[in-house]
C-alpha positions, 0 to 999 in steps of 0.5 A, spaced: 224 317 550 217 314 551 213 320 548 218 320 542 216 313 541 209 315 541 210 321 536 213 316 531 208 311 532 202 316 531 206 319 525 207 312 522 200 310 523 197 317 520 201 315 514 199 308 513 192 311 514 193 316 508 196 311 504 190 306 505 185 310 503 180 307 499 177 309 492 170 307 489 172 302 484 171 304 477 165 301 473 166 296 467 161 291 467 153 293 465 155 300 465 153 306 460 156 312 459 152 317 454 156 323 451 151 329 449 153 333 443 150 340 443 149 346 438 150 352 441 144 357 440 143 364 441 136 366 445 131 371 444 135 375 449 142 375 446 144 369 451 146 362 449 144 355 450 146 348 449 141 344 444 142 337 444 144 334 437 145 327 439 149 322 443 155 317 442 154 312 447 160 307 450 158 301 454 162 296 458 160 289 459 166 286 463 169 283 457 177 282 459 183 283 455 190 282 456 195 288 453 202 286 454 202 283 461 196 288 464 189 285 464 184 290 462 176 291 461 174 292 454 170 299 452 165 299 446 161 303 442 154 301 445 152 295 440 158 296 436 165 297 435 171 296 440 173 303 443 179 301 447 180 298 454 181 301 461 184 298 468 183 301 475 189 301 479 187 303 486 184 310 484 188 311 477 184 309 471 188 308 465 186 307 458 189 304 451 185 306 445 183 302 439 189 300 435 194 302 440 198 299 445 200 306 449 197 307 456 194 314 458 191 316 464 183 317 463 182 319 471 186 320 477 182 320 483 189 319 488 191 326 486 192 332 491 191 340 490 196 343 486 199 336 483 199 336 475 196 330 472 200 328 466 199 324 460 191 324 460 188 321 454 184 327 450 181 326 443 180 334 443 183 336 436 185 343 438 189 342 444 195 337 447 194 330 446 196 327 451 194 333 455 197 335 462 192 339 467 193 342 474 189 340 480 185 346 482 181 344 488 178 337 490 171 336 494 166 331 495 159 329 493 154 324 497 148 321 494 144 315 498 150 314 503 156 314 497 161 319 498 164 321 491 171 325 490 170 330 485 177 333 482 177 340 479 182 341 473 183 344 467 180 338 463 173 339 467 171 336 473 172 328 475 167 325 479 169 318 482 166 312 480 162 316 474 167 320 469 168 327 467 162 331 467 164 334 460 164 327 457 166 320 458 172 321 453 174 328 451 171 328 444 173 330 437 169 336 437 172 339 444 173 346 443 169 348 437 166 354 437 159 352 435 159 345 439 159 343 446 159 336 449 157 334 456 156 327 460 149 326 458 148 320 462 151 314 466 148 308 469 150 301 472 145 296 471 138 298 472 141 305 476 142 311 473 148 315 477 149 321 473 144 326 468 146 332 465 140 335 468 141 333 475 148 331 476 150 326 481 144 322 482 141 315 484 135 313 480 132 307 477 133 306 470 139 305 465 141 311 460 137 311 454 141 309 447 135 312 443 139 318 441 145 315 439 150 316 433 149 308 432 142 308 432 142 314 427 146 311 422 142 305 422 136 309 419 141 313 414 145 310 409 151 313 409 157 311 405 164 312 404 168 310 398 173 308 396 175 305 402 181 304 403 183 310 399 189 314 397 186 320 394 179 323 393 174 320 398 167 321 397 161 321 402 154 319 399 147 319 403 141 316 402 137 322 401 138 330 401 141 332 407 143 339 410 150 338 412 153 343 417 160 340 418 165 335 416 170 333 420 176 328 419 179 325 426 185 320 426 185 314 431 188 318 436 183 323 436 187 329 432 182 333 428 185 333 421 184 339 416 180 338 410 177 342 405 170 338 403 166 340 397 159 338 395 158 333 389 152 330 385 151 324 391 154 328 397 161 331 398 168 329 397 175 331 400 182 329 398 187 325 403 193 325 398 197 329 403 195 325 409 199 320 413 197 313 412 192 310 418 185 309 420 181 315 420 174 317 422 169 321 418 164 325 422 158 329 418 153 333 422 147 334 418 139 334 419 139 333 426 144 327 425 151 326 427 154 320 422 160 317 423 164 312 418 171 309 419 176 310 413 183 307 411 188 312 408 193 308 404 
């Protein structure tokens, strides 16, 4: 009987230890995530490489907000608009995007091999939104005495306390054949914890915002009109540019098919058959990535 009690106590203790596993808090204050946007270029040997085209930068300053009965931390485009809000529930990070009250899984570091993570937030327009991915393997990385859990799944590699190596958010260009994206840099305060070239690291200095989309837009006059619009949308620029691509995405991140044409001032396209709502016009041109929001009514 005593042996049986010892076995039962051992099983209960092991269960308590497993359930009490601690996870690195997901950063929300004085943090920068820089997503790199890359063109896929062919080299002289017939291979391909990624060439950095620009970055979109997201910042957390520790701002609080309440959505329903849950407390969240606000995430913004650095120096700009509200992107959404996230909360860390003991290793599972949830995200509520702008203009929505729906909560999605951004990352889940409590999962195990073979599990399927459901309702993952995704802005990729060529796949499911939200997405469901199966965990294929789990490993860990230790840098400067800090061990981070690494989750491998169809949506990329999640690194505990940092984010996804394919980008903090799965962006609207995900899956496009001539473009790619990666997490370019991640820092908290004056320490960088991830760079595209080194992976997980621990170096002094924060991520640079100098190549961000927001910085580029300040130097280029990019107008979208009429706004709101229900028929033809026009985009004009402060000087002649060589446009490579024009994308229209919904507030939820879905890519909407449009046929754009050149006009005297820039480009135009129709939104007459598109449901009402907030959309984002993204223009890739002249080593720049420009973006504006528009209301379709």
